[in-house]
C-alpha positions as CSV (number, residue, x, y, z in Angstrom):
1,X,-14.4,-21.1,-0.7
2,X,-14.6,-18.7,1.8
3,X,-11.9,-16.2,3.2
4,X,-11.6,-13.9,5.8
5,X,-9.9,-10.7,4.9
6,X,-8.0,-9.5,7.9
7,X,-6.2,-5.6,8.2
8,X,-5.5,-2.9,10.6
9,X,-7.3,-0.3,8.1
10,X,-9.4,-0.4,5.1
11,X,-10.6,2.5,2.6
12,X,-12.9,4.4,2.9
13,X,-13.4,3.7,6.9
14,X,-9.8,4.6,7.9
15,X,-6.7,4.3,5.6
16,X,-3.0,5.6,6.0
17,X,-1.3,3.6,3.4
18,X,-1.3,1.3,0.6
19,X,-2.7,-1.5,2.7
20,X,-5.8,0.8,3.5
21,X,-6.6,0.9,-0.3
22,X,-5.7,-2.8,-0.6
23,X,-8.1,-3.7,2.0
24,X,-10.7,-1.4,0.2
25,X,-10.3,-2.9,-3.4
26,X,-9.3,-6.5,-3.3
27,X,-12.1,-8.1,-1.3
28,X,-14.3,-6.6,-3.7
29,X,-12.4,-8.2,-7.1
30,X,-12.4,-11.6,-5.3
31,X,-15.8,-11.5,-4.4
32,X,-16.4,-10.7,-8.1
33,X,-14.6,-14.2,-8.7
34,X,-16.9,-15.6,-7.1
35,X,-15.2,-15.9,-3.8
36,X,-17.3,-15.1,-0.5
37,X,-14.9,-12.6,1.2
38,X,-15.5,-10.6,4.2
39,X,-13.0,-8.0,5.8
40,X,-12.4,-7.6,9.8
41,X,-10.6,-4.3,10.9
42,X,-10.5,-2.3,14.2
43,X,-13.6,-0.1,15.0
44,X,-11.3,3.0,15.6
45,X,-12.6,6.4,17.0
46,X,-11.4,8.4,13.4
47,X,-14.1,6.2,11.5
48,X,-16.7,9.0,10.6
49,X,-20.1,9.2,12.3
50,X,-21.5,8.8,8.9
51,X,-20.2,5.3,8.5
52,X,-21.2,4.3,11.9
53,X,-24.6,5.2,11.7
54,X,-24.8,2.2,8.8
55,X,-23.6,0.0,10.9
56,X,-25.5,-3.0,12.8
57,X,-24.5,-4.0,16.4
58,X,-24.5,-7.8,16.2
59,X,-22.8,-9.2,19.5
60,X,-19.8,-9.0,22.0
61,X,-17.8,-11.5,23.8
62,X,-14.4,-11.7,25.8
63,X,-10.6,-11.7,24.7
64,X,-7.8,-13.5,26.5
65,X,-5.1,-10.7,26.6
66,X,-2.2,-12.3,28.4
67,X,-3.8,-12.6,32.3
68,X,-7.0,-10.6,31.7
69,X,-10.2,-11.1,29.2
70,X,-11.0,-7.7,27.3
71,X,-14.4,-6.6,26.0
72,X,-15.0,-7.0,22.9
73,X,-18.4,-6.1,20.3
74,X,-18.6,-6.4,16.8
75,X,-20.6,-4.2,14.5
76,X,-21.2,-5.2,10.8
77,X,-22.2,-3.0,7.4
78,X,-22.0,-3.8,3.8
79,X,-20.2,-1.6,1.5
80,X,-19.6,-2.0,-2.1
81,X,-21.0,-5.5,-2.1
82,X,-18.4,-6.7,0.7
83,X,-19.4,-7.2,4.4
84,X,-17.3,-5.4,6.8
85,X,-16.9,-6.6,10.5
86,X,-15.2,-3.8,13.1
87,X,-14.2,-4.3,16.4
88,X,-14.7,-2.5,19.0
89,X,-13.0,-1.9,22.1
90,X,-13.0,1.5,23.0
91,X,-9.5,1.7,25.3
92,X,-7.6,0.2,22.1
93,X,-9.3,1.7,19.6
94,X,-11.1,4.8,20.3
95,X,-8.0,7.3,20.0
96,X,-6.9,10.2,16.9
97,X,-4.8,8.0,14.8
98,X,-4.3,4.7,14.3
99,X,-0.9,3.8,15.1
100,X,1.9,5.1,16.8
101,X,1.0,4.4,20.3
102,X,3.1,3.0,23.3
103,X,0.8,-0.1,23.4
104,X,0.5,-0.9,19.9
105,X,1.6,-4.1,20.8
106,X,-0.9,-5.4,23.0
107,X,-4.0,-3.7,20.6
108,X,-2.9,-5.2,18.0
109,X,-2.5,-8.7,20.0
110,X,-6.2,-8.3,21.4
111,X,-7.2,-7.6,17.8
112,X,-5.5,-10.8,16.4
113,X,-7.0,-12.9,19.0
114,X,-10.4,-11.0,18.6
115,X,-10.7,-12.0,15.1
116,X,-10.9,-16.2,15.9
117,X,-12.8,-15.6,19.2
118,X,-15.1,-13.8,16.5
119,X,-15.9,-17.1,15.0
120,X,-17.6,-18.6,17.6
121,X,-20.2,-16.0,17.0
122,X,-20.7,-15.0,13.5
123,X,-22.4,-17.1,10.7
124,X,-19.1,-17.4,8.7
125,X,-16.7,-19.8,8.6
126,X,-13.2,-19.7,6.7
127,X,-11.5,-21.9,4.9
128,X,-8.9,-19.2,4.7
129,X,-8.4,-16.3,7.1
130,X,-5.6,-13.5,4.9
131,X,-3.8,-11.5,7.7
132,X,-2.0,-8.4,6.4
133,X,1.3,-6.9,7.8
134,X,2.3,-7.0,11.5
135,X,-0.6,-5.8,13.0
136,X,-2.4,-9.2,12.2
137,X,0.4,-11.4,12.3
138,X,-0.3,-13.0,15.4
139,X,-3.5,-14.8,14.0
140,X,-1.7,-17.5,12.2
141,X,0.3,-18.0,15.7
142,X,-2.9,-17.9,17.9
143,X,-4.6,-20.2,15.5
144,X,-1.6,-23.0,15.7
145,X,-1.5,-22.6,19.6
146,X,-4.9,-22.2,20.7
147,X,-7.7,-23.2,18.4
148,X,-6.1,-26.0,15.8
149,X,-7.4,-28.7,18.2
150,X,-10.8,-27.9,17.8
151,X,-13.1,-29.0,15.1
152,X,-14.3,-25.7,13.4
153,X,-11.0,-24.8,13.3
154,X,-8.7,-27.9,11.9
155,X,-8.7,-27.2,8.4
156,X,-8.7,-23.5,8.4
157,X,-5.5,-22.4,6.2
158,X,-3.9,-19.2,6.5
159,X,-2.3,-16.8,4.1
160,X,-0.1,-13.7,5.5
161,X,1.0,-10.9,3.1
162,X,4.0,-8.5,3.9
163,X,3.2,-5.0,2.5
164,X,6.5,-3.5,3.8
165,X,8.8,-5.7,5.7
166,X,10.4,-2.4,7.7
167,X,7.4,-2.3,10.2
168,X,7.7,-5.8,11.9
169,X,6.2,-5.3,15.0
170,X,9.3,-5.5,17.2
171,X,9.0,-5.5,21.0
172,X,11.2,-6.4,24.4
173,X,10.8,-10.7,25.4
174,X,9.1,-9.6,28.1
175,X,5.5,-8.8,26.7
176,X,5.1,-12.3,25.4
177,X,3.4,-14.3,28.4
178,X,1.8,-11.0,30.1
179,X,0.6,-9.2,27.1
180,X,1.0,-11.5,24.1
181,X,-0.2,-14.5,26.0
182,X,2.4,-16.8,24.5
183,X,4.1,-19.0,27.2
184,X,7.7,-19.4,27.5
185,X,7.5,-22.9,25.7
186,X,6.3,-21.4,22.9
187,X,8.3,-18.2,22.7
188,X,10.6,-19.4,20.3
189,X,8.0,-18.7,17.4
190,X,8.2,-15.1,18.2
191,X,11.4,-14.6,18.6
192,X,14.2,-13.7,16.8
193,X,17.3,-11.2,17.4
194,X,16.6,-10.9,20.8
195,X,13.3,-9.1,20.5
196,X,9.5,-10.6,20.3
197,X,8.9,-10.1,16.3
198,X,5.0,-10.5,15.4
199,X,6.1,-10.6,11.7
200,X,8.4,-13.6,12.2
201,X,5.7,-15.7,14.0
202,X,3.5,-15.1,10.9
203,X,6.5,-16.2,8.8
204,X,6.8,-19.3,10.8
205,X,3.0,-20.1,11.4
206,X,1.2,-19.3,8.0
207,X,0.8,-21.5,5.4
208,X,1.5,-19.0,2.5
209,X,3.5,-15.8,2.8
210,X,3.2,-13.4,0.1
211,X,4.5,-9.7,-1.0
212,X,2.5,-7.3,-2.9
213,X,4.9,-7.4,-6.1
214,X,6.9,-10.7,-7.4
215,X,10.5,-8.2,-7.3
216,X,9.9,-7.8,-3.7
217,X,9.4,-11.5,-3.1
218,X,13.2,-11.7,-4.2
219,X,14.6,-8.4,-2.8
220,X,13.6,-9.5,0.4
221,X,15.9,-12.6,0.2
222,X,18.7,-10.1,0.2
223,X,20.0,-8.1,3.3
224,X,19.8,-4.6,1.5
225,X,15.7,-5.0,1.8
226,X,15.0,-7.5,4.7
227,X,15.7,-5.4,7.5
228,X,17.3,-8.4,9.1
229,X,14.4,-11.0,8.3
230,X,16.5,-12.3,4.9
231,X,17.7,-15.6,6.7
232,X,14.5,-16.8,7.9
233,X,12.9,-16.2,4.4
234,X,15.3,-18.1,2.7
235,X,14.5,-20.8,5.4
236,X,10.8,-20.3,4.6
237,X,11.4,-19.4,0.5
238,X,9.2,-22.8,-0.3
239,X,5.7,-21.0,0.8
240,X,7.1,-16.9,-0.2
241,X,5.2,-15.8,-3.7
242,X,4.6,-12.1,-4.8
243,X,1.8,-10.9,-6.3
244,X,1.1,-7.5,-8.0
245,X,-1.0,-4.9,-6.5
246,X,-3.7,-3.3,-8.5
247,X,-5.6,-0.1,-8.2
248,X,-9.1,1.2,-7.9
249,X,-9.6,1.8,-11.4
250,X,-13.1,3.4,-11.1
251,X,-12.4,5.6,-8.3
252,X,-9.6,6.9,-10.3
253,X,-11.0,7.3,-13.8
254,X,-9.7,10.7,-15.3
255,X,-13.1,10.4,-17.4
256,X,-14.8,11.4,-14.2
257,X,-12.8,12.7,-12.1
258,X,-14.5,15.7,-10.9
259,X,-11.1,17.3,-9.2
260,X,-9.8,17.7,-12.8
261,X,-10.6,21.1,-14.7
262,X,-11.4,18.7,-17.8
263,X,-12.2,15.2,-18.2
264,X,-10.5,13.4,-20.6
265,X,-9.8,9.2,-21.7
266,X,-7.6,7.4,-23.8
267,X,-9.3,9.3,-27.0
268,X,-9.6,12.9,-26.0
269,X,-6.4,13.3,-23.8
270,X,-5.1,15.4,-26.3
271,X,-7.1,17.8,-25.5
272,X,-8.1,17.4,-22.2
273,X,-4.7,16.8,-20.5
274,X,-3.5,20.3,-21.6
275,X,-6.2,22.3,-20.0
276,X,-5.7,20.1,-16.8
277,X,-1.8,21.1,-17.2
278,X,-2.6,24.7,-17.2
279,X,-4.9,24.8,-14.2
280,X,-2.3,22.6,-12.4
281,X,0.4,25.6,-13.5
282,X,-1.5,27.9,-12.4
283,X,-2.2,26.3,-9.1
284,X,1.4,26.2,-8.1
285,X,2.2,29.6,-9.9
286,X,4.4,28.2,-12.6
287,X,4.9,30.1,-15.9
288,X,2.6,28.9,-18.4
289,X,5.3,27.8,-21.2
290,X,5.3,24.5,-22.8
291,X,7.6,23.0,-21.2
292,X,7.4,19.1,-19.5
293,X,6.3,19.2,-15.8
294,X,7.9,16.6,-13.4
295,X,5.9,16.0,-10.5
296,X,6.3,14.3,-7.5
297,X,3.3,12.9,-4.8
298,X,5.4,11.9,-1.8
299,X,6.4,11.1,1.6
300,X,9.3,13.6,1.9
301,X,11.6,10.9,3.5
302,X,14.9,9.0,2.4
303,X,13.8,6.0,1.2
304,X,11.4,7.4,-1.1
305,X,14.4,8.9,-3.1
306,X,14.2,12.3,-2.5
307,X,17.7,12.7,-1.6
308,X,18.5,12.0,-5.2
309,X,16.0,14.9,-6.4
310,X,18.0,17.2,-3.8
311,X,21.2,16.7,-5.4
312,X,20.1,17.2,-9.0
313,X,17.0,19.4,-8.3
314,X,18.6,22.4,-9.8
315,X,19.9,20.8,-12.7
316,X,16.4,19.6,-13.3
317,X,15.2,22.8,-13.4
318,X,18.2,24.4,-15.8
319,X,17.4,21.9,-18.2
320,X,14.3,23.1,-19.0
321,X,11.7,21.2,-16.8
322,X,9.2,22.5,-14.3
323,X,8.9,20.3,-11.0
324,X,5.9,19.9,-8.9
325,X,6.3,18.6,-5.4
326,X,3.3,17.6,-2.8
327,X,4.4,15.8,0.1
328,X,5.0,16.0,3.9
329,X,7.8,14.3,6.3
330,X,11.4,14.6,7.5
331,X,12.2,18.6,8.3
332,X,15.4,18.9,5.7
333,X,13.6,17.7,3.0
334,X,10.4,20.2,3.4
335,X,12.8,22.9,3.8
336,X,14.9,21.8,0.7
337,X,11.7,22.0,-1.5
338,X,10.8,25.3,0.0
339,X,14.2,27.0,-0.5
340,X,14.1,25.6,-4.0
341,X,11.0,27.0,-4.8
342,X,11.8,30.1,-3.5
343,X,15.2,30.3,-5.5
344,X,13.4,29.3,-9.0
345,X,9.8,31.2,-9.1
346,X,7.3,30.1,-11.8
347,X,9.7,27.0,-12.1
348,X,9.2,25.0,-9.0
349,X,6.0,24.7,-7.4
350,X,5.9,22.9,-3.6
351,X,2.9,22.6,-1.2
352,X,3.8,20.8,2.0
353,X,1.2,18.2,3.2
354,X,-1.1,15.5,1.7
355,X,-4.1,17.1,0.1
356,X,-6.1,14.1,-1.8
357,X,-7.6,16.7,-4.4
358,X,-4.8,18.7,-5.4
359,X,-2.9,15.2,-5.8
360,X,-5.6,14.1,-8.3
361,X,-4.8,17.5,-9.8
362,X,-1.1,16.6,-10.1
363,X,-2.0,13.2,-11.7
364,X,-4.1,14.5,-14.2
365,X,-2.1,17.7,-14.8
366,X,1.4,17.0,-15.0
367,X,2.9,15.6,-18.1
368,X,5.8,12.8,-15.6
369,X,5.9,11.4,-12.2
370,X,9.1,10.9,-11.0
371,X,9.2,8.1,-8.4
372,X,13.0,7.4,-7.8
373,X,12.2,4.9,-4.9
374,X,15.4,3.6,-2.7
375,X,13.2,0.3,-2.2
376,X,9.6,0.2,-3.2
377,X,7.2,-2.9,-2.3
378,X,4.5,-2.2,-4.9
379,X,3.8,1.6,-5.3
380,X,0.3,2.4,-6.3
381,X,1.0,6.3,-7.5
382,X,2.8,4.9,-10.8
383,X,-0.2,2.6,-11.9
384,X,-2.6,5.8,-11.2
385,X,0.1,7.9,-13.1
386,X,-0.9,5.6,-16.0
387,X,-4.4,5.9,-15.7
388,X,-4.1,9.6,-16.2
389,X,-1.6,9.6,-18.8
390,X,1.3,11.0,-16.7
391,X,4.3,9.1,-17.2
392,X,6.3,7.5,-15.3
393,X,10.0,7.9,-14.2
394,X,11.1,5.1,-12.0
395,X,14.2,3.1,-10.5
396,X,13.9,-0.5,-10.7
397,X,12.9,-2.0,-7.5
398,X,9.8,-4.1,-6.3
399,X,6.6,-2.9,-7.5
400,X,8.1,-0.4,-9.8
401,X,10.1,-2.6,-11.5
402,X,7.0,-5.1,-12.1
403,X,4.8,-2.3,-13.8
404,X,6.8,0.0,-15.5
405,X,8.6,-0.6,-18.5
406,X,11.1,1.3,-20.2
407,X,10.1,3.2,-23.4
408,X,13.3,2.8,-25.2
409,X,12.4,-0.4,-26.9
410,X,9.0,1.5,-28.2
411,X,6.9,-0.9,-26.6
412,X,7.4,0.4,-22.8
413,X,5.4,2.8,-20.9
414,X,7.7,4.9,-19.0
415,X,11.4,5.6,-18.2
416,X,13.2,3.3,-15.7
417,X,16.8,3.8,-14.3
418,X,18.9,0.9,-12.7
419,X,20.8,2.0,-9.7
420,X,20.2,4.4,-6.7
421,X,22.3,7.2,-8.4
422,X,21.1,10.7,-8.8
423,X,22.4,11.1,-12.2
424,X,20.9,8.3,-13.5
425,X,17.6,9.2,-12.6
426,X,18.7,13.0,-14.3
427,X,19.4,11.3,-17.0
428,X,16.1,9.1,-17.1
429,X,14.2,12.6,-16.4
430,X,16.1,14.0,-19.8
431,X,15.4,10.9,-21.4
432,X,11.8,11.5,-20.8
433,X,12.3,15.4,-21.7
434,X,13.6,14.5,-25.0
435,X,10.4,12.2,-26.0
436,X,8.1,14.8,-24.7
437,X,10.0,17.2,-27.4
438,X,8.6,14.4,-29.9
439,X,5.0,15.2,-29.9
440,X,3.5,12.7,-31.8
441,X,5.9,9.9,-30.6
442,X,4.7,11.1,-26.9
443,X,1.0,11.0,-27.9
444,X,1.5,7.6,-28.3
445,X,3.3,6.5,-25.2
446,X,0.9,8.3,-23.4
447,X,-2.0,6.7,-25.0
448,X,-0.4,3.4,-24.2
449,X,0.2,4.3,-21.1
450,X,-3.6,5.1,-20.5
451,X,-3.9,1.5,-21.7
452,X,-2.0,-0.5,-19.5
453,X,-4.2,-2.4,-17.1
454,X,-3.6,-2.5,-13.8
455,X,-7.1,-2.9,-12.3
456,X,-7.3,-5.4,-9.3
457,X,-8.9,-8.0,-12.0
458,X,-5.9,-9.6,-13.0
459,X,-4.6,-9.7,-9.3
460,X,-7.5,-11.4,-8.0
461,X,-7.5,-14.2,-10.3
462,X,-3.7,-14.7,-9.2
463,X,-5.2,-14.6,-5.3
464,X,-7.8,-16.9,-6.1
465,X,-5.4,-19.1,-7.9
466,X,-3.3,-19.0,-4.8
467,X,-5.8,-19.7,-2.0
468,X,-7.2,-22.8,-4.0
469,X,-3.3,-23.9,-3.9
470,X,-3.2,-23.1,-0.3
471,X,-6.4,-24.9,0.3
472,X,-5.3,-28.1,-1.4
473,X,-2.3,-28.6,1.4
474,X,-2.5,-31.6,4.1
């Protein structure tokens, strides 16, 4: 079986979030299951010269974009056993940053069409084209409209994965003919709620629609989570499923992580983790007290649950916890946490921004990791926290529900609260603090957390099983 994995970003080349992590890890895990999987992504200006120097020019061709043709070059390289194709057009992609431009609709319409045109020019014929999020959502649409009648495309199946339904690729209907290249007769494929909606087109045209956790697949059928697509998804529920993401356990390994003050594993954490905690307290100017450190590494935006934290932050500190926050986002939350740290010197440490090396120190040195999200399609941070023996405290939503189970029954790996309520969250934190104060039981919990397997191996098996199911269709 051959799989072409299409993504607008992939680590380590260019990544801004969870999709980049997935595109940098899942194809390798799929290849480990004896499936030929290759990745295609844009050749961004942000890609560092040391990567570009390793790329090999392959070919070039023209891509239809509405009424015009645009140049596309193809470069390739193999990294960590996976072949990557990079599609080059300097007008669209030689910019600082990946997204947020006025012509993103045109940029990713070009990218989606170029993926299919590329298949005429390379030595790889996929059985499955796996597309991800709105940036590649037009691939199944273009395949069905313009390529399906050709012999070499007739049996190709498509999978579309929703990583975050909030971002759908919505534009005015006027872009359909001139920019997207979809005629009025076919406009109904993309039209939804008065807009041209790229994600809607993929949901209509793909053979299978997946999400990044089983719970999220159920949640997006509810208007609370769906951002307007619940009606369509309920109609297409027969082809919807959820597969929980994994993490790169080689990249996230406290036994080898050079950012930590001392390395440790599930047998030596009782010695190594206190050293990392002391280092973390020094970095954030916290008192060297034997109290639990509750940490957040997050975007400071409302749906990540920081509004809940704002309501009870002082109570968290007053109840004998130290609080560490690393992140950036909305000004009101940045200002709040800065003020909170100023009012509570030695008990609250805040750094605005995102510093990957510091995030690793937080995973290694904190006792608890707080993720009170309003919605969370999958979440990777809670799995990384488990890997580092930092006990997650989460709200039961999306992938948090699927990966973290309350330790109240003596078998779980974290602390969970159900309702989006600040005092329910505070109660979960205080339960965790009570557990922390029983040192022997806490050591058992930390060991159990570190031994949880959220590697890509289990998820990759589910993806391969799903690919085989899709290949058997018609």
